[in-house]
Structures are given as C-alpha cells and as structure tokens.
C-alpha positions in Angstrom: 87.9 -242.2 111.8 91.4 -242.2 110.4 93.8 -239.4 111.4 96.5 -238.3 109.0 99.3 -235.9 109.6 100.8 -233.5 107.2 104.5 -234.2 106.8 106.8 -231.2 107.3 110.3 -231.0 106.2 112.5 -231.9 109.1 113.6 -228.9 111.2 117.1 -228.0 110.4 119.5 -228.7 113.2 119.8 -225.7 115.5 122.9 -223.6 115.0 126.0 -224.8 116.9 126.7 -221.5 118.4 125.0 -220.0 121.5 122.9 -216.9 121.5 124.3 -213.8 123.2 122.8 -210.4 124.1 124.6 -209.0 121.1 123.3 -211.8 118.8 120.1 -213.0 120.6 118.6 -214.8 117.7 120.1 -217.7 115.7 118.9 -218.8 112.3 119.0 -222.4 111.1 120.6 -223.3 107.8 117.2 -223.5 106.2 116.2 -220.0 107.5 119.5 -218.5 106.2 119.0 -220.1 102.8 115.5 -218.7 102.6 116.5 -215.2 103.7 119.3 -215.2 101.1 116.9 -216.4 98.4 114.4 -213.7 99.1 117.1 -211.0 99.3 118.5 -212.0 95.9 115.0 -212.5 94.2 113.9 -209.0 95.4 117.1 -207.2 94.7 117.7 -206.3 98.3 121.4 -207.0 98.6 122.9 -205.3 101.6 119.6 -205.1 103.5 119.1 -206.3 107.0 116.7 -209.1 108.1 114.8 -207.3 110.8 113.2 -209.4 113.5 111.1 -207.6 116.1 108.5 -208.4 118.7 105.3 -206.4 118.3 101.8 -206.3 120.0 99.8 -208.9 118.1 97.2 -211.6 118.2 95.2 -213.0 121.1 98.2 -213.8 123.2 99.6 -210.3 123.1 103.0 -210.5 121.3 104.0 -211.6 117.8 106.9 -211.6 115.4 107.5 -208.9 112.8 109.9 -209.8 109.9 111.1 -207.4 107.3 114.0 -206.6 105.1 115.2 -203.1 105.9 117.8 -201.0 104.1 119.2 -199.5 107.3 119.1 -200.5 110.9 118.1 -198.0 113.5 121.1 -196.5 115.4 119.9 -198.1 118.6 119.4 -201.6 117.1 121.4 -204.7 117.9 123.0 -205.7 114.6 125.1 -208.8 113.7 125.8 -211.1 110.9 125.3 -214.8 110.7 126.6 -216.7 107.6 126.3 -213.7 105.3 122.8 -212.5 106.6 122.8 -209.2 108.3 120.3 -209.3 111.2 118.8 -206.4 113.2 116.5 -206.2 116.2 115.7 -203.5 118.7 116.8 -203.8 122.4 113.4 -204.5 123.8 112.7 -207.3 121.3 116.2 -208.7 122.0 115.1 -209.3 125.6 112.0 -211.3 124.5 114.0 -213.2 121.8 117.2 -214.1 123.6 118.0 -217.7 122.7 115.4 -218.0 120.0 116.1 -220.2 117.0 114.4 -219.4 113.8 113.9 -222.1 111.3 112.2 -222.2 107.8 109.8 -225.1 107.3 107.7 -226.3 104.4 104.7 -228.7 104.5 101.9 -229.6 102.2 99.8 -226.7 103.6 102.5 -224.0 103.2 105.9 -222.7 104.3 107.1 -220.2 106.7 109.5 -219.2 109.5 109.1 -221.1 112.7 110.2 -219.7 116.0 111.6 -221.8 118.9 111.5 -219.1 121.6 112.5 -220.3 125.1 111.0 -217.2 126.6 107.5 -217.8 125.3 105.4 -219.2 128.2 102.3 -219.9 126.0 101.0 -219.2 122.6 97.6 -218.8 121.0 95.8 -221.7 119.3 96.8 -220.6 115.8 100.4 -220.1 116.9 100.8 -216.6 115.6 101.2 -214.9 119.0 102.8 -215.6 122.4 103.1 -214.4 126.0 106.1 -214.3 128.2 
C-alpha cells in the first residue's frame, strides 16, 4: 500500500521577538497577513484579534479566535505589525510563548498553534491539556 502525504505550505518562520507576559502570543508573517485580509474583507478596521483559551474538546482546552470591536478592560492588549491583539489574563498564562501560524494544504487552511505549554492534544488536534 502506497502512502502519500498532503503537502502544506511551509510554516512561516517564527517571529524574531520573544513573547512576554504583556504580549504572550506571537503571530507569524502568514498569520498577520491572514488576519489583515479578513479584517479588510469584513470591514472590521480597528478591531482586535481576540485569542482566548476556552473549555473545549476531549482534551479539555481549545482556542477561541474572534474579531472584537473593543477589548475588555482587564484584557492584555498589544499590537504586532499593525494587528491589534487581545487576550484575557487567564488565557495569557496558558498561551505564553505560543506562536500562531496560518497554513494552507490541499485539505484546507487555518491557524496553527505552536504552544509550548500544551502537554498533550487530542487526536484531531482541536484541544489540548497543560
């Protein structure tokens, strides 16, 4: 039986800067480009790219991505290459050091998380544990 693999676009090089508690998540160039394209296409200029950890899936935690008009007063907010990003303090603890990429393949496209705090993930890759 012959095995084939589905080629993905190569992951964009991780951002050169380091994650910090005030900016715990870093987006790759491909992720920044995708967020900017969606913001422009949807007419959401000035919105925040909200990234949160929520209860989800068989492993317990998942990622919640949204565009929000206003960040909550208690959110960590920062800007990376023209993209305003927001996350809550609890999510920031789970996400510290995470790189978010945007990948495309023959089967689809989406955001890919490289989270150094995730100890395991479910078989389908949509949830994780710490």
